[in-house]
C-alpha positions as CSV (number, residue, x, y, z in Angstrom):
1,X,-9.8,-18.7,6.1
2,X,-10.9,-15.7,8.2
3,X,-13.0,-12.6,7.9
4,X,-11.2,-9.3,7.1
5,X,-14.1,-6.9,7.0
6,X,-17.5,-7.7,8.5
7,X,-20.8,-5.9,7.7
8,X,-24.5,-6.6,8.2
9,X,-26.1,-9.7,6.8
10,X,-27.6,-9.1,3.4
11,X,-28.9,-11.2,0.5
12,X,-26.3,-11.3,-2.2
13,X,-28.4,-10.7,-5.3
14,X,-27.0,-11.9,-8.6
15,X,-25.3,-15.0,-7.2
16,X,-27.1,-17.9,-8.9
17,X,-26.4,-21.6,-8.7
18,X,-23.6,-22.5,-11.1
19,X,-22.0,-19.0,-11.1
20,X,-18.2,-19.3,-11.0
21,X,-16.4,-17.9,-8.0
22,X,-14.7,-15.4,-10.3
23,X,-11.9,-13.0,-9.2
24,X,-9.1,-11.3,-11.0
25,X,-6.2,-13.2,-12.5
26,X,-2.8,-11.8,-13.5
27,X,-3.4,-12.3,-17.2
28,X,-3.7,-9.1,-19.3
29,X,-2.5,-6.6,-16.7
30,X,-0.6,-3.5,-17.9
31,X,3.2,-3.7,-17.7
32,X,4.8,-2.2,-14.6
33,X,7.8,0.0,-15.3
34,X,9.5,-0.6,-12.0
35,X,13.3,0.0,-12.1
36,X,14.4,-3.2,-10.5
37,X,18.1,-2.7,-11.3
38,X,18.3,0.9,-10.0
39,X,21.0,1.5,-7.5
40,X,19.9,2.4,-4.9
41,X,16.5,0.8,-5.2
42,X,13.6,3.4,-5.1
43,X,11.5,3.5,-2.0
44,X,7.9,2.4,-2.8
45,X,5.4,4.1,-0.5
46,X,2.0,2.4,-0.6
47,X,-0.9,4.9,-0.7
48,X,-0.7,8.6,0.2
49,X,2.6,10.3,1.0
50,X,0.8,12.7,3.4
51,X,0.3,11.3,6.8
52,X,-2.1,12.6,9.4
53,X,-0.5,11.7,12.7
54,X,-3.1,11.0,15.4
55,X,-5.9,11.9,13.0
56,X,-7.4,15.2,11.8
57,X,-9.1,17.9,14.0
58,X,-11.8,20.4,13.5
59,X,-12.4,20.2,9.8
60,X,-8.8,19.8,8.7
61,X,-8.4,17.9,5.4
62,X,-5.5,16.2,3.7
63,X,-6.9,17.0,0.2
64,X,-6.5,20.8,0.8
65,X,-4.1,23.6,0.0
66,X,-1.7,24.5,2.8
67,X,0.0,27.7,3.7
68,X,2.8,28.1,6.3
69,X,2.4,31.1,8.7
70,X,5.9,31.7,9.9
71,X,9.6,31.4,9.0
72,X,10.7,28.1,7.5
73,X,13.5,26.3,9.4
74,X,16.8,25.6,7.7
75,X,16.9,22.7,5.3
76,X,18.6,19.7,7.0
77,X,22.0,18.5,5.8
78,X,22.2,15.2,4.0
79,X,22.0,12.4,6.6
80,X,22.4,8.6,6.7
81,X,19.0,6.9,6.4
82,X,18.1,3.2,6.7
83,X,15.9,2.7,3.7
84,X,13.7,-0.4,2.9
85,X,15.6,-3.2,1.3
86,X,19.0,-1.7,1.3
87,X,21.9,-0.7,3.6
88,X,21.9,2.8,5.1
89,X,22.9,5.5,2.7
90,X,23.5,9.2,3.0
91,X,20.5,11.0,1.4
92,X,19.7,14.6,0.6
93,X,16.7,16.3,2.2
94,X,14.1,18.8,1.0
95,X,13.2,22.0,2.9
96,X,9.9,22.6,4.6
97,X,8.8,25.1,1.9
98,X,9.2,22.4,-0.7
99,X,7.2,20.0,1.5
100,X,4.3,22.5,1.8
101,X,4.2,22.9,-2.0
102,X,4.4,19.2,-2.6
103,X,1.6,18.3,-0.1
104,X,-0.8,21.1,-1.2
105,X,-3.7,20.2,-3.4
106,X,-7.3,21.2,-3.9
107,X,-8.9,24.6,-3.9
108,X,-10.7,26.8,-1.4
109,X,-9.4,28.2,1.9
110,X,-6.0,26.8,2.7
111,X,-5.2,25.0,5.9
112,X,-2.8,27.2,7.9
113,X,0.3,25.6,9.3
114,X,1.7,27.3,12.4
115,X,4.9,25.3,13.0
116,X,7.3,22.9,11.2
117,X,9.5,20.3,12.8
118,X,12.0,18.0,11.1
119,X,11.6,14.5,12.5
120,X,10.5,11.0,11.6
121,X,7.1,9.5,10.5
122,X,5.9,6.0,9.8
123,X,5.1,5.0,6.3
124,X,3.8,1.8,4.7
125,X,6.3,0.6,2.0
126,X,6.5,-2.4,-0.1
127,X,9.0,-3.8,2.3
128,X,6.9,-3.2,5.4
129,X,6.3,-0.3,7.8
130,X,9.3,2.1,7.9
131,X,10.2,5.2,9.8
132,X,11.5,7.8,7.4
133,X,12.7,11.5,7.8
134,X,9.7,13.8,7.4
135,X,8.5,17.4,7.9
136,X,5.9,17.3,10.7
137,X,3.7,20.4,10.6
138,X,1.1,21.5,13.1
139,X,-2.2,23.2,11.9
140,X,-4.1,25.9,13.7
141,X,-6.6,23.2,14.8
142,X,-3.8,21.0,16.2
143,X,-3.5,18.3,13.5
144,X,0.0,17.1,12.6
145,X,0.3,16.4,8.8
146,X,3.7,14.9,7.9
147,X,5.4,14.8,4.5
148,X,8.5,12.8,3.5
149,X,11.7,14.9,3.8
150,X,13.7,12.8,1.3
151,X,14.1,14.2,-2.2
152,X,11.3,13.0,-4.6
153,X,13.8,11.1,-6.7
154,X,14.2,8.7,-3.7
155,X,10.7,7.3,-4.4
156,X,9.0,5.4,-7.1
157,X,5.7,7.1,-8.2
158,X,5.3,8.9,-4.9
159,X,1.6,9.1,-3.9
160,X,0.5,7.0,-6.9
161,X,1.0,3.5,-5.6
162,X,-2.2,1.5,-4.9
163,X,-2.3,-1.0,-2.1
164,X,-3.4,-4.6,-2.8
165,X,-7.0,-5.6,-2.1
166,X,-5.8,-7.5,1.0
167,X,-3.2,-5.4,2.8
168,X,-1.6,-8.1,5.1
169,X,2.1,-8.3,4.2
170,X,3.4,-11.4,2.5
171,X,6.2,-13.4,4.1
172,X,9.3,-14.4,2.0
173,X,11.9,-17.0,2.9
174,X,14.2,-17.6,-0.1
175,X,12.0,-18.8,-3.0
176,X,9.1,-19.5,-0.6
177,X,6.2,-17.0,-0.6
178,X,3.4,-16.9,1.9
179,X,0.7,-14.5,0.7
180,X,-2.8,-13.7,2.0
181,X,-5.4,-13.2,-0.7
182,X,-9.2,-12.9,-1.0
183,X,-11.1,-16.1,-0.5
184,X,-14.3,-17.2,-2.1
185,X,-17.6,-16.5,-0.3
186,X,-18.7,-19.1,2.2
187,X,-20.6,-22.1,0.7
188,X,-24.3,-22.3,0.9
189,X,-25.7,-25.2,2.9
190,X,-25.3,-28.5,1.0
191,X,-22.9,-27.0,-1.6
192,X,-19.2,-27.9,-1.9
193,X,-17.0,-24.9,-1.1
194,X,-15.5,-23.0,-4.0
195,X,-11.7,-22.4,-3.9
196,X,-9.1,-20.2,-5.4
197,X,-5.9,-21.5,-7.0
198,X,-3.0,-19.0,-7.0
199,X,-1.6,-18.1,-10.4
200,X,2.0,-16.7,-10.3
201,X,3.5,-14.6,-13.1
202,X,7.1,-13.7,-12.7
203,X,9.1,-11.1,-14.8
204,X,12.5,-9.6,-14.2
205,X,10.9,-6.7,-12.3
206,X,7.6,-8.0,-10.8
207,X,5.8,-11.0,-9.3
208,X,2.0,-11.0,-9.8
209,X,-0.2,-13.2,-7.6
210,X,-3.5,-13.8,-9.3
211,X,-6.3,-16.2,-8.4
212,X,-8.0,-18.8,-10.6
213,X,-11.5,-19.8,-9.4
214,X,-12.5,-23.4,-8.9
215,X,-16.1,-24.4,-8.1
216,X,-19.3,-22.4,-7.9
217,X,-20.9,-19.9,-5.6
218,X,-24.5,-20.6,-4.8
219,X,-27.4,-18.2,-4.2
220,X,-28.1,-17.9,-0.4
221,X,-28.2,-15.4,2.4
222,X,-24.8,-14.7,3.9
223,X,-22.9,-12.0,5.7
224,X,-21.3,-9.4,3.5
225,X,-17.7,-10.2,4.3
226,X,-14.3,-10.3,2.7
227,X,-12.7,-13.6,3.6
228,X,-9.0,-14.2,3.3
229,X,-6.9,-17.3,2.9
230,X,-3.1,-17.9,2.9
231,X,-1.4,-19.5,-0.1
232,X,2.1,-21.0,0.1
233,X,3.9,-20.8,-3.3
234,X,7.4,-21.4,-4.6
235,X,9.0,-18.7,-6.8
236,X,11.4,-19.4,-9.7
237,X,14.0,-17.3,-7.9
238,X,14.1,-15.2,-4.7
239,X,12.1,-12.0,-4.6
240,X,15.2,-9.7,-4.6
241,X,14.3,-6.1,-5.6
242,X,11.2,-7.1,-7.5
243,X,7.8,-5.6,-6.9
244,X,5.0,-7.9,-5.6
245,X,1.6,-7.3,-7.0
246,X,-1.9,-8.7,-6.7
247,X,-4.1,-9.5,-9.8
248,X,-5.5,-6.0,-9.8
249,X,-2.0,-4.4,-9.9
250,X,-2.1,-3.3,-6.3
251,X,1.2,-3.5,-4.4
252,X,1.6,-6.2,-1.7
253,X,4.1,-5.5,1.1
254,X,6.6,-8.2,1.5
255,X,8.7,-8.9,4.6
256,X,11.7,-11.2,4.5
257,X,11.8,-13.7,7.3
């Protein structure tokens, strides 16, 4: 068990003796329409599709409209790309003008883009961190926002995929799954520690890792921290192309060992 996020010590109000160490379980979650049998398998980007390489400068924002000041470079020809979870394939690209339209959002004064370069950018996917073709723009202030250059149909719900509560990737070896989840709060002095039991729900397209509480959380002063713990579970069959989810429906990245 280890702390993931650490803050100031506070008194956790509302935790009374005899209160269960409740967390989410996979029961009752909405169905996920992941196309597990699609060939090729869609790329699942976790979180936003717009990267800010090396951070943002001088008031630049990612939730803004963008305008390109200059002549757009030619659209790249289809190229072979090593995509997560599959063998390299020849994929079509979008032009920089399409990328600017796709990444623009919000109102107000647009952020001016002064250059565009076709290159690579790192993205968190459900199969780990991957470097994918991207349009890398430079703003007047010097920020470098990057947008995927692959056609939108390459992705599953681009920009809509929520990360799991605990973002550490799971490890998969055959049917064995090692997954990091949220742990119960530390026990009060004299109390027996609460624990979480993993509850696994498998479908043809998804694997959901929920947690069932055991024990009680007492009322005492403790650090406001998110603790994590690792669970080793055995699946009914290998992960394959299925999506790995936590009990809240967030996507867990999985790496095959």
